[in-house]
VEXDREN-2710 file (C-alpha; in Angstrom, 1 decimal):
% VEXDREN-2710
k/r/px/py/pz
1/MET/-15.8/-9.8/-11.3
2/LEU/-14.0/-12.1/-13.6
3/SER/-10.9/-14.0/-12.5
4/ARG/-8.4/-16.5/-13.6
5/GLY/-6.5/-16.6/-10.3
6/GLN/-6.4/-19.0/-7.5
7/GLY/-8.7/-19.0/-4.4
8/CYS/-11.6/-17.3/-6.1
9/GLY/-14.4/-19.6/-5.2
10/LEU/-18.0/-18.5/-5.1
11/ARG/-19.3/-17.0/-1.9
12/GLU/-22.0/-18.9/0.0
13/SER/-24.5/-16.1/-0.6
14/GLU/-23.9/-16.4/-4.4
15/LYS/-24.3/-20.2/-4.2
16/GLU/-27.7/-19.9/-2.4
17/GLN/-29.2/-17.5/-5.0
18/GLU/-32.3/-19.1/-6.5
19/THR/-33.9/-18.6/-9.9
20/GLY/-37.6/-19.0/-10.4
21/ARG/-38.8/-21.8/-12.7
22/PRO/-40.6/-19.7/-15.3
23/GLU/-37.5/-17.6/-16.0
24/VAL/-35.4/-20.8/-16.5
25/LEU/-38.0/-22.3/-18.9
26/PHE/-38.0/-19.0/-20.9
27/LEU/-34.2/-19.0/-21.2
28/VAL/-34.1/-22.7/-22.2
29/SER/-36.8/-22.3/-24.9
30/ARG/-35.5/-19.0/-26.3
31/PHE/-31.7/-19.4/-26.0
32/PRO/-30.2/-22.8/-26.9
33/LEU/-26.7/-21.3/-26.5
34/PHE/-27.6/-20.7/-22.9
35/VAL/-28.4/-24.4/-22.4
36/HIS/-25.0/-25.3/-24.0
37/ALA/-23.2/-22.8/-21.7
38/LEU/-24.9/-24.4/-18.7
39/LYS/-23.8/-27.9/-19.7
40/THR/-20.2/-26.7/-20.2
41/LEU/-20.3/-24.9/-16.8
42/PHE/-21.7/-28.0/-15.1
43/MET/-19.0/-30.3/-16.6
44/ALA/-16.3/-27.8/-15.5
45/LEU/-17.6/-27.8/-12.0
46/VAL/-17.6/-31.5/-11.9
47/MET/-14.0/-31.7/-13.1
48/PHE/-13.0/-29.0/-10.6
49/ALA/-14.7/-30.8/-7.7
50/GLY/-13.1/-34.1/-8.7
51/LEU/-9.6/-32.4/-8.9
52/ALA/-10.1/-30.7/-5.5
53/TRP/-11.2/-34.0/-3.9
54/ALA/-8.2/-35.9/-5.4
55/GLN/-5.7/-33.3/-4.1
56/GLY/-7.3/-32.3/-0.8
57/GLY/-5.2/-31.3/2.2
58/CYS/-2.2/-33.2/3.6
59/ALA/-4.3/-34.7/6.3
60/ASP/-6.6/-36.2/3.6
61/LYS/-3.9/-38.2/2.0
62/PRO/-4.2/-42.0/2.1
63/TYR/-1.1/-42.2/4.2
64/THR/-0.3/-39.6/6.9
65/LEU/2.2/-39.5/9.8
66/GLU/2.3/-37.1/12.8
67/THR/5.7/-35.6/13.1
68/PRO/7.2/-32.9/15.4
69/GLN/7.2/-30.6/12.3
70/GLY/3.5/-31.2/11.4
71/ILE/1.5/-33.7/9.4
72/ALA/3.4/-35.5/6.6
73/GLY/1.4/-37.4/4.0
74/GLY/1.3/-38.8/0.5
75/GLY/-0.4/-41.2/-1.9
76/ASN/2.1/-43.9/-1.2
77/LEU/4.3/-44.7/1.9
78/ASP/7.4/-47.0/2.0
79/TYR/9.6/-47.8/4.9
80/ASN/13.4/-48.4/4.8
81/GLY/14.2/-49.2/8.4
82/SER/13.4/-46.0/10.4
83/LEU/13.1/-44.0/7.2
84/ALA/9.6/-43.2/6.0
85/VAL/9.4/-42.3/2.3
86/PHE/6.3/-40.5/1.1
87/THR/5.6/-40.3/-2.7
88/ASP/2.7/-39.6/-5.1
89/GLY/1.8/-36.1/-3.9
90/ALA/4.0/-36.0/-0.8
91/CYS/3.3/-33.0/1.4
92/LEU/3.9/-31.5/4.8
93/GLU/1.4/-29.2/6.7
94/THR/2.6/-27.0/9.6
95/LYS/1.2/-23.8/11.2
96/GLY/3.3/-21.6/9.0
97/LEU/3.5/-23.4/5.6
98/GLU/2.2/-26.0/3.2
99/LEU/5.0/-28.0/1.5
100/GLN/4.7/-30.2/-1.5
101/ALA/7.4/-32.3/-3.2
102/PRO/7.8/-35.4/-5.4
103/GLU/9.3/-37.3/-2.4
104/LEU/9.4/-36.7/1.3
105/HIS/12.0/-38.6/3.5
106/TYR/11.3/-38.6/7.2
107/ASP/13.8/-40.2/9.6
108/GLN/11.8/-41.3/12.6
109/ALA/14.9/-41.9/14.7
110/SER/16.4/-38.4/14.3
111/GLY/13.2/-36.5/13.5
112/VAL/14.7/-35.0/10.4
113/LEU/12.6/-34.5/7.3
114/GLN/14.2/-34.0/3.8
115/ALA/12.8/-33.1/0.4
116/GLN/13.9/-32.0/-3.1
117/ASN/12.3/-29.8/-5.7
118/MET/9.8/-28.5/-3.1
119/VAL/7.0/-25.9/-3.5
120/VAL/6.0/-24.1/-0.3
121/GLN/3.0/-21.9/0.2
122/THR/2.8/-19.5/3.2
123/PRO/0.0/-17.0/4.0
124/ARG/2.1/-14.2/2.5
125/TYR/4.1/-15.7/-0.4
126/ARG/5.2/-18.8/-2.3
127/PHE/8.7/-20.1/-2.7
128/TRP/10.5/-23.0/-4.4
129/ALA/13.6/-24.7/-3.2
130/ASP/15.9/-27.2/-4.8
131/GLN/16.4/-29.1/-1.6
132/GLY/15.6/-28.6/2.1
133/THR/15.7/-30.2/5.6
134/VAL/13.1/-29.7/8.3
135/GLN/14.2/-30.3/11.9
136/ASN/13.0/-28.8/15.2
137/LYS/10.4/-26.6/13.4
138/THR/13.2/-25.0/11.2
139/LEU/13.4/-25.4/7.5
140/LEU/16.9/-25.1/6.0
141/ALA/16.6/-24.8/2.2
142/GLU/18.9/-24.1/-0.8
143/GLY/18.2/-22.8/-4.3
144/ILE/15.4/-20.4/-3.3
145/ARG/12.9/-18.5/-5.4
146/VAL/10.3/-16.4/-3.5
147/THR/7.3/-14.4/-5.0
148/THR/4.1/-12.8/-3.8
149/CYS/2.6/-13.1/-7.2
150/ARG/-0.7/-15.1/-7.4
151/CYS/0.4/-16.5/-10.7
152/GLY/3.8/-16.6/-12.4
153/GLU/6.8/-15.0/-10.8
154/ASP/7.5/-11.8/-12.7
155/LEU/8.6/-10.2/-9.4
156/ARG/10.7/-12.5/-7.2
157/ILE/13.7/-12.9/-5.0
158/VAL/16.3/-15.5/-5.8
159/ALA/18.4/-16.6/-2.8
160/ALA/21.2/-19.1/-2.2
161/SER/19.7/-20.3/1.1
162/MET/16.9/-19.8/3.5
163/ARG/16.2/-20.4/7.2
164/PHE/12.5/-20.7/7.8
165/ASP/10.6/-21.0/11.1
166/THR/7.7/-23.3/10.3
167/ASP/5.8/-22.2/13.4
168/THR/6.0/-18.4/13.1
169/GLY/6.6/-18.0/9.4
170/GLU/9.7/-15.8/10.0
171/ALA/12.5/-16.4/7.4
172/VAL/16.0/-15.2/6.7
173/LEU/17.3/-15.2/3.1
174/GLU/21.1/-15.4/2.5
175/GLN/22.8/-13.9/-0.6
176/SER/19.5/-12.9/-2.3
177/GLU/18.7/-10.8/-5.4
178/LEU/15.5/-8.9/-6.2
179/GLN/14.4/-9.6/-9.8
180/PHE/11.7/-8.2/-12.1
181/ARG/11.2/-10.5/-15.1
182/GLN/14.6/-12.0/-14.4
183/ILE/16.3/-8.6/-14.4
184/GLY/18.4/-8.0/-11.3
185/LEU/17.4/-4.9/-9.4
186/ALA/19.2/-5.2/-6.1
187/GLN/21.2/-7.6/-4.0
188/PHE/21.1/-8.4/-0.2
189/GLN/23.6/-10.3/1.9
190/LYS/20.8/-11.0/4.5
191/LEU/17.1/-10.3/4.1
192/GLN/14.5/-10.9/6.8
193/VAL/11.0/-11.8/5.7
194/SER/8.0/-11.9/8.0
195/PRO/4.4/-13.1/7.5
196/LYS/3.4/-9.8/9.2
197/GLN/5.1/-7.8/6.5
198/SER/5.0/-7.6/2.8
199/LEU/8.3/-8.0/0.8
200/THR/8.4/-4.2/0.2
201/ASP/8.4/-3.7/4.0
202/SER/11.5/-5.8/4.1
203/PHE/13.0/-3.6/1.4
204/GLY/12.2/-0.4/3.4
205/LEU/9.5/0.8/1.1
206/PRO/6.6/2.8/2.7
207/THR/3.5/1.2/4.0
208/ARG/0.2/3.0/4.0
209/GLY/-3.4/2.3/5.0
210/GLY/-5.6/1.0/2.2
211/ALA/-9.2/1.3/1.6
212/SER/-9.9/-1.7/3.7
213/SER/-8.0/-0.3/6.6
214/ASP/-5.3/-2.9/6.1
215/LEU/-1.7/-1.9/5.7
216/VAL/-0.6/-2.2/2.1
217/ALA/2.8/-1.9/0.5
218/SER/2.9/1.1/-1.8
219/LEU/5.7/1.3/-4.3
220/PRO/7.7/4.6/-4.0
221/VAL/6.2/6.0/-7.3
222/ARG/4.1/9.2/-7.4
223/ALA/1.8/10.1/-10.2
224/ASP/-1.1/12.4/-9.7
225/PHE/-2.8/15.6/-10.9
226/ASP/-3.0/18.4/-8.4
227/GLN/-2.7/21.9/-9.7
228/GLY/-0.7/20.2/-12.5
229/PHE/0.7/16.8/-13.3
230/ASN/3.1/15.4/-10.7
231/PHE/5.2/12.3/-11.2
232/GLY/8.5/10.8/-10.2
233/LEU/10.2/8.7/-7.4
234/GLN/9.3/9.5/-3.8
235/ASP/11.2/8.0/-0.8
236/PHE/12.9/5.5/-3.0
237/PRO/15.5/3.3/-1.2
238/ILE/19.0/4.1/-2.3
239/PRO/21.0/1.2/-3.8
240/SER/24.7/1.1/-2.7
241/ASP/27.1/-1.5/-3.9
242/GLY/24.2/-3.4/-5.4
243/LYS/22.2/-3.5/-2.1
244/PHE/19.3/-1.5/-0.9
245/ILE/19.8/0.6/2.2
246/PRO/16.3/0.6/3.7
247/ASN/17.0/3.7/5.9
248/ALA/18.4/5.8/3.1
249/ARG/16.1/7.2/0.4
250/PHE/15.9/9.8/-2.4
251/THR/13.2/11.7/-4.1
252/VAL/13.1/13.1/-7.7
253/LEU/9.8/14.7/-8.7
254/ALA/8.4/16.9/-11.4
255/LEU/5.7/19.1/-10.0
256/GLN/2.7/20.9/-11.4
257/LEU/3.5/20.3/-15.0
258/GLY/1.1/22.2/-17.3
259/SER/0.4/24.9/-14.7
260/PRO/1.8/28.4/-14.7
261/ASP/4.3/27.4/-11.9
262/PRO/5.9/24.1/-12.8
263/GLY/8.8/22.9/-10.8
264/VAL/11.1/20.1/-9.7
265/ARG/12.0/18.6/-6.3
266/PHE/15.1/16.8/-5.2
267/GLY/15.5/15.2/-1.8
268/GLY/17.3/12.6/0.3
269/ALA/17.1/11.1/3.8
270/ALA/19.1/8.7/5.8
271/SER/19.2/7.6/9.4
272/GLU/21.3/5.3/11.5
273/GLY/21.1/5.0/15.3
274/GLY/20.8/8.5/16.6
275/ARG/22.1/10.1/13.4
276/VAL/19.6/11.7/11.0
277/PHE/20.0/13.5/7.6
278/GLN/17.2/15.0/5.6
279/ALA/17.4/17.5/2.7
280/ALA/15.0/18.8/0.1
281/PHE/15.3/21.3/-2.7
282/GLU/12.5/22.7/-4.8
283/ALA/12.6/25.1/-7.8
284/HIS/9.5/26.6/-9.5
285/ALA/9.2/28.9/-12.5
286/GLN/7.3/31.6/-10.6
287/SER/7.7/31.0/-6.9
288/GLY/11.4/30.4/-7.1
289/LEU/13.7/28.3/-5.0
290/SER/13.0/26.8/-1.6
291/SER/14.9/24.3/0.6
292/SER/14.8/22.5/3.9
293/SER/17.1/20.3/5.9
294/LEU/17.6/18.5/9.2
295/VAL/21.0/17.1/10.3
296/GLN/21.4/15.5/13.7
297/ASP/24.4/13.7/15.0
298/GLY/24.7/13.2/18.8
299/PRO/24.8/16.7/20.4
300/VAL/24.8/18.6/17.0
301/LEU/21.6/19.7/15.4
302/PHE/21.2/21.9/12.3
303/THR/17.9/22.6/10.6
304/HIS/16.4/25.1/8.2
305/ASP/13.3/25.7/6.2
306/THR/13.2/28.7/3.8
307/THR/9.4/28.5/3.4
308/VAL/8.8/29.6/7.0
309/GLY/12.1/31.4/7.5
310/HIS/13.7/29.0/10.0
311/TYR/17.4/28.6/10.5
312/GLY/19.0/27.0/13.5
313/PHE/22.2/25.5/14.8
314/ARG/22.1/23.9/18.3
315/LEU/24.4/22.0/20.6
316/GLN/22.4/19.9/23.1
317/ASN/22.8/17.1/25.5
318/THR/20.3/14.9/27.4
319/TRP/20.7/13.2/30.8
320/ALA/18.3/10.6/32.0
321/LEU/17.7/9.2/35.5
322/ASP/14.8/6.8/36.1
323/ASN/11.7/8.6/34.8
324/PHE/13.4/12.0/34.6
325/SER/15.2/13.5/31.6
326/LEU/17.0/16.8/31.4
327/GLU/18.0/18.5/28.2
328/ALA/20.4/21.5/28.1
329/TYR/21.2/23.4/24.9
330/GLY/22.9/26.4/23.4
331/GLN/21.9/27.7/19.9
332/ILE/22.1/30.4/17.3
333/ALA/19.0/30.8/15.2
334/ARG/17.0/33.0/12.9
335/ASP/13.2/33.0/12.9
336/ALA/10.9/35.0/10.7
337/ASN/8.0/34.3/13.2
338/LEU/5.4/34.2/10.4
339/GLN/3.0/32.6/12.9
340/ILE/3.5/35.3/15.5
341/PRO/3.8/38.6/13.4
342/THR/3.9/40.7/16.6
343/LEU/7.4/39.4/17.4
344/GLY/8.8/40.1/13.9
345/PRO/12.0/38.5/12.6
346/GLN/14.4/37.5/15.3
347/GLN/18.0/36.3/15.2
348/GLY/20.7/35.7/17.8
349/LEU/21.9/33.4/20.6
350/ALA/19.9/31.4/23.1
351/ALA/20.6/28.9/25.9
352/GLY/18.3/26.9/28.1
353/SER/17.1/23.6/29.4
354/GLU/14.0/21.4/29.6
355/LEU/13.1/19.0/32.3
356/ARG/10.6/16.1/31.8
357/TYR/9.1/13.4/33.9
358/HIS/7.4/10.4/32.3
359/TYR/5.2/8.0/34.3
360/ALA/3.4/5.0/32.8
361/ALA/1.2/2.4/34.5
362/GLN/-0.9/-0.5/33.2
363/ASN/-3.4/-2.8/35.0
364/GLY/-5.1/-5.2/32.7
365/PRO/-6.9/-3.3/29.9
366/PHE/-6.4/0.1/31.7
367/SER/-3.3/2.2/31.2
368/LEU/-2.2/5.7/32.2
369/ASP/0.5/8.0/30.9
370/LEU/1.6/11.2/32.6
371/GLU/4.3/13.5/31.3
372/PRO/4.8/17.0/32.9
373/PHE/7.6/19.3/31.7
374/SER/9.1/22.7/32.4
375/GLY/11.5/24.8/30.3
376/ILE/13.5/28.0/30.5
377/ALA/15.4/29.9/27.8
378/PHE/17.8/32.9/28.2
379/TYR/18.5/35.4/25.5
380/PRO/21.0/38.4/25.4
381/GLN/19.1/41.7/25.4
382/TYR/15.7/39.9/25.3
383/PRO/13.3/38.9/28.1
384/ASN/13.7/35.3/29.3
385/TYR/11.2/32.6/28.4
386/PHE/9.5/30.3/30.9
387/VAL/7.1/27.5/30.1
388/VAL/5.4/24.7/32.1
389/GLY/3.0/22.1/30.9
390/GLY/2.3/18.4/30.4
391/SER/-0.1/15.8/29.3
392/ILE/-2.1/13.0/30.9
393/GLU/-3.8/10.2/29.0
394/GLY/-5.9/7.3/30.1
395/ARG/-6.8/4.3/27.9
396/TYR/-9.0/1.2/28.0
397/ASN/-8.4/-1.5/25.4
398/ALA/-10.6/-4.6/25.7
399/ASP/-14.0/-5.3/24.1
400/PHE/-13.9/-1.7/23.0
401/ASN/-11.2/1.0/22.9
402/LEU/-11.6/4.2/24.8
403/SER/-9.0/7.0/25.4
404/LEU/-9.1/10.4/27.1
405/ARG/-6.2/12.9/26.9
406/TYR/-5.5/16.4/28.3
407/ASP/-2.7/18.6/27.1
408/TRP/-1.8/21.9/28.6
409/SER/1.1/24.5/28.7
410/VAL/1.5/28.0/30.0
411/GLU/4.2/30.4/28.9
412/ASN/5.1/33.8/30.2
413/ARG/5.5/35.2/26.7
414/PRO/6.1/33.8/23.2
415/SER/9.6/32.5/22.9
416/ARG/12.1/34.2/20.6
417/PHE/12.6/31.2/18.4
418/TRP/10.6/28.2/17.3
419/LEU/13.1/25.6/18.6
420/GLU/12.3/26.1/22.3
421/ARG/8.7/27.2/21.8
422/HIS/5.7/25.4/23.5
423/GLN/2.7/27.5/22.6
424/ALA/0.1/28.0/25.3
425/THR/-2.3/25.0/25.1
426/GLN/-5.4/23.8/26.9
427/ARG/-6.9/20.9/24.9
428/ILE/-8.9/17.9/25.9
429/SER/-9.5/15.1/23.3
430/GLY/-10.9/11.6/23.3
431/SER/-11.8/8.7/21.1
432/PHE/-14.0/5.6/21.2
433/ALA/-14.1/2.6/18.9
434/ASP/-16.3/-0.5/19.0
435/GLN/-16.7/-2.8/16.0
436/GLY/-17.9/-0.5/13.2
437/LEU/-18.3/2.6/15.2
438/SER/-15.5/5.1/15.9
439/THR/-15.6/8.6/17.2
440/ASN/-13.1/11.4/17.8
441/LEU/-13.7/14.7/19.7
442/SER/-11.5/17.5/20.8
443/ARG/-12.0/20.8/22.5
444/ASP/-9.4/23.7/22.3
445/PHE/-10.3/25.9/25.3
446/LEU/-7.9/28.8/24.3
447/ASN/-9.1/29.1/20.7
448/GLY/-12.7/28.1/21.5
449/GLU/-12.6/25.4/18.8
450/THR/-14.5/22.1/19.0
451/SER/-14.0/19.5/16.3
452/GLY/-14.7/15.8/15.9
453/SER/-16.0/13.1/13.7
454/VAL/-18.3/10.0/14.0
455/ARG/-17.8/7.1/11.6
456/TYR/-19.8/3.9/11.2
457/GLY/-19.1/1.1/8.8
458/TRP/-21.6/-1.6/7.8
459/GLN/-19.4/-4.7/6.9
460/GLN/-21.1/-6.8/4.2
461/TYR/-19.8/-9.9/2.4
462/PHE/-19.0/-7.6/-0.6
463/GLY/-17.3/-4.8/1.4
464/GLU/-17.9/-2.0/3.8
465/ILE/-20.5/0.7/3.4
466/TRP/-19.5/3.6/5.6
467/ALA/-20.7/7.1/6.7
468/GLN/-18.7/9.7/8.5
469/TYR/-20.0/13.0/10.0
470/ASN/-17.4/15.7/10.4
471/LEU/-18.0/18.8/12.6
472/CYS/-16.2/21.9/13.7
473/ALA/-17.5/24.8/15.8
474/GLY/-15.5/28.0/16.3
475/CYS/-13.1/27.1/13.5
476/GLY/-11.0/29.7/11.9
477/GLY/-8.2/30.0/9.4
478/LYS/-10.1/30.0/6.1
479/ILE/-12.4/32.4/4.3
480/THR/-15.0/30.2/2.5
481/ARG/-18.3/32.1/2.7
482/ALA/-19.6/34.0/-0.3
483/ASP/-19.9/37.2/1.7
484/GLY/-16.2/37.1/2.7
485/LEU/-16.9/36.5/6.4
486/PRO/-15.0/33.8/8.2
487/ASP/-16.7/30.4/8.2
488/ILE/-16.4/29.4/11.8
489/GLU/-18.6/26.3/11.7
490/ARG/-18.6/23.2/9.5
491/ARG/-20.8/20.2/9.2
492/GLU/-20.2/17.6/6.6
493/LEU/-21.5/14.1/6.0
494/VAL/-19.4/11.8/3.8
495/LEU/-20.7/8.5/2.4
496/GLY/-18.5/5.9/0.8
497/PHE/-17.9/2.3/0.0
498/ASN/-14.8/0.2/0.5
499/PRO/-14.8/-3.1/-1.4
500/ASN/-13.1/-6.2/-0.1
501/PRO/-9.4/-6.5/-0.9
502/LEU/-8.9/-8.0/-4.4
503/SER/-8.0/-11.6/-3.8
504/CYS/-8.1/-12.9/-7.4
505/THR/-6.3/-11.9/-10.6
506/ASP/-7.7/-9.9/-13.5
507/THR/-10.3/-8.4/-11.2
508/PHE/-11.2/-4.8/-10.5
509/SER/-13.2/-2.9/-7.8
510/LEU/-14.6/0.6/-7.4
511/SER/-14.5/2.7/-4.3
512/PRO/-16.7/5.8/-4.5
513/ASN/-17.3/8.6/-1.9
514/ILE/-19.4/11.7/-1.8
515/GLY/-19.8/14.5/0.8
516/TYR/-22.5/17.0/1.6
517/ASP/-22.1/20.3/3.5
518/PHE/-25.2/21.0/5.6
519/LEU/-24.4/24.7/6.3
520/ARG/-23.7/25.7/2.7
521/GLN/-26.2/23.1/1.4
522/GLY/-24.2/21.6/-1.4
523/ILE/-21.9/18.8/-2.4
524/SER/-18.6/19.2/-0.6
525/ARG/-16.6/16.5/-2.3
526/ALA/-16.9/13.5/-4.6
527/GLY/-14.4/10.9/-5.7
528/LEU/-13.9/7.5/-7.2
529/GLU/-11.1/5.0/-7.1
530/LEU/-10.6/2.1/-9.5
531/ARG/-8.4/-0.8/-8.5
532/TYR/-7.2/-3.5/-10.9
533/ALA/-5.3/-6.6/-9.8
534/ASP/-3.0/-8.6/-12.0
535/CYS/-0.8/-11.5/-10.9
536/CYS/1.7/-9.3/-9.0
537/PHE/0.4/-5.8/-8.6
538/ILE/-2.7/-3.8/-7.7
539/TRP/-3.1/-0.7/-10.0
540/LYS/-5.0/2.3/-8.6
541/ILE/-6.5/5.2/-10.5
542/GLY/-8.5/7.7/-8.5
543/TYR/-10.0/11.2/-8.8
544/GLN/-11.2/13.4/-6.0
545/TYR/-12.8/16.9/-6.4
546/ILE/-13.3/19.4/-3.6
547/PHE/-16.3/21.6/-4.2
548/LEU/-16.5/23.2/-0.7
549/PRO/-13.3/23.2/1.3
550/GLN/-13.6/22.0/4.9
551/THR/-10.2/22.7/6.3
552/PRO/-7.6/25.5/5.8
553/ASP/-5.4/23.3/3.7
554/GLN/-8.1/22.3/1.2
555/LYS/-8.7/24.1/-2.1
556/THR/-11.5/24.1/-4.6
557/THR/-9.8/21.8/-7.1
558/GLY/-9.7/18.3/-8.5
559/LYS/-6.9/15.8/-7.8
560/PHE/-6.0/12.7/-9.9
561/ILE/-4.1/9.9/-8.2
562/PHE/-2.2/6.9/-9.7
563/GLY/-0.9/4.2/-7.3
564/LEU/0.8/0.9/-7.5
565/GLU/0.8/-1.7/-4.7
566/LEU/2.5/-5.0/-4.3
567/ARG/0.1/-7.9/-3.7
END
């Protein structure tokens, strides 16, 4: 991979590769340009090594001083009473940052360190400050520019002031503005930035798991091809009075363009404390209109979903005492009962309550959670509903991770509405993870279904090679066999490769995967994802085709995905 970014040195394994002498003599004799290229590369390496030696770390400077904030250093040191003045590459190294400035003034009497025109590098981002003061492991700076870009600052935050904890890396920006190529996008009165989060997390943008199993900040833009082209904004934070509200979002999508049933989707969501609002509307050329919503404010709850025929309005209240909680409710609802056709559509009133008890204990790496419950619902001119159940889960987290869980519930009959329903369940599940090996297994005793997966990843210096075996016995819900009979058993092996996260600029990586179905003896899936990294973003283009569906929600079709991540 080619790169012009920082921090892209050769790996040790690449340095140690040897070339046999006959091949070298052949290249020298046949290709004079190759010799010239080698000379140029050698001179560049010498100059780079000399520059790296000259700069070095702050502890390698000719003059250094241990301070409460960290190691201060520079190429020159002058004293004016108790004031130490570092110049000629002045710097400060702490646990959370590396600071460079033309001059560094350290007052040994007060323990205050001051600098102007400083450049600061943290593990997550870089920032510049016109001036700043470091005291008691706190940096107070003014005239701030912050960016996560590896080169340049096309995407940045400009702030009037910053309070930075040099030990933890936590920072608070005051009166800041998000800019893209110096164009203002949003303003913030106070913005908290953490080394454990990307800047998009601070803005309230979604975070998803990446190919490397690390969390990545995905911009709220959707572009993919799945039964048609889909594109638009999804879960985009809503700007209000020039500021982003992280817990308020909107969605505008064009769906399945180019298919016989194109459509559009509009949606919004907001939450604050115990109040929640969600709404979505969808319109298609053939399938028509659909909508869903959820509104909850204290004791008031309203929800509906036209795709499954659910409408409900509920008044509820919850009382808590120690580990007990009691919920009482009254509601009016309508349920098409598509999942329980024997009930048929139901509508009317209901009142009931639910009692829960939660017990949690932990001793070293061992932990236990127990939560039994019972519920009752009364209906006019309809049999009452009783349910009792619970869950128990044990976990061990130390050198390896192990968990075992059992869920159960028993009901006298299916409830009239979905709001109070706890379907009969008897399920045991467990998981195990140790280094590159992870397994999941569950058994549904009522449905007679056993499903699970085993995954192993071989971590190499260039990335992870992984294999995952998926199995399901007694599965139902999808007709996939050629003879029309239900396919109740599935066995699939998926092989893939996850490259290391892109750390340089102008680099790319490929992440392929392929699956094989042992029962139907054919390729079940195949996909490829291309990632390209520039200074500020990682661009993703991927394609996945399902040849043999493995779950009820899969279809024999291809899907094109476009993604954009903030570095």
